[in-house]
C-alpha positions in Angstrom: 0.1 0.0 0.1 2.7 2.3 0.8 4.3 2.0 -2.7 1.1 3.1 -4.4 1.3 6.3 -2.3 5.0 6.8 -3.2 3.6 6.0 -6.9 1.2 8.9 -6.4 3.9 11.3 -5.3 6.3 10.4 -8.0 3.6 10.9 -10.7 2.7 14.2 -9.4 6.3 15.4 -9.1 7.0 14.2 -12.8 3.8 16.1 -13.9 5.0 19.4 -12.1 8.2 19.0 -14.1 6.0 19.2 -17.2 6.4 15.6 -18.4 3.7 14.2 -20.4 1.4 11.2 -19.2 3.1 9.0 -21.8 6.7 10.0 -20.6 5.7 9.4 -16.9 4.3 6.1 -17.7 7.5 5.1 -19.7 9.8 6.5 -16.9 7.9 4.6 -14.2 7.2 1.5 -16.2 3.2 2.0 -15.6 0.3 2.2 -18.0 -1.0 5.6 -19.0 -4.4 4.9 -17.5 -2.7 4.5 -14.2 -0.9 7.8 -14.8 -4.3 9.6 -15.5 -6.1 7.7 -12.6 -3.4 9.2 -10.1 -3.0 12.7 -11.7 -6.8 13.2 -11.1 -6.4 12.3 -7.4 -5.2 14.5 -4.4 -3.1 12.6 -2.0 -5.9 12.2 0.4 -8.2 10.7 -2.4 -5.3 8.3 -3.4 -4.9 7.0 0.1 -8.7 6.3 0.4 -8.6 4.7 -3.0 -5.7 2.5 -2.2 -7.5 1.5 1.2 -10.6 0.5 -0.3 -11.5 -3.3 -0.4 -10.8 -5.2 -3.5 -11.9 -3.1 -6.5 -12.5 -5.8 -9.3 -15.8 -4.7 -10.7 -15.4 -3.2 -14.1 -18.7 -1.9 -15.7 -19.0 -2.8 -19.4 -22.1 -0.2 -20.1 -20.5 2.9 -18.5 -17.3 3.9 -17.0 -18.0 5.7 -13.9 -14.3 6.9 -13.4 -11.4 7.3 -15.2 -9.8 4.2 -13.6 -12.7 2.3 -15.2 -14.0 0.9 -12.0 -17.5 1.6 -10.8 -18.0 3.9 -8.0 -21.3 2.5 -7.2 -22.8 -0.8 -7.7 -24.1 -1.1 -11.3 -27.6 -2.1 -12.2 -26.4 -4.0 -15.4 -23.2 -4.5 -17.4 -20.9 -5.8 -14.6 -18.1 -8.2 -15.1 -15.6 -9.5 -12.7 -11.9 -9.5 -13.7 
């Protein structure tokens, strides 16, 4: 869990240095969607997101947040990864 908070801080620092999401992803060897997910969060939001129980529900019908995970139970279109 701590390494994900460190990742959040690194992403924010690289972004402040004007690196683009693709460059950050390459530098940290992570996906661009992960970079975007962490760029949209404050440190407090990242901490809360990381501390959530297993987040494996992916909505096929409509993406509820940039990470692709439903923020609320869906009425339809759910699949488990």
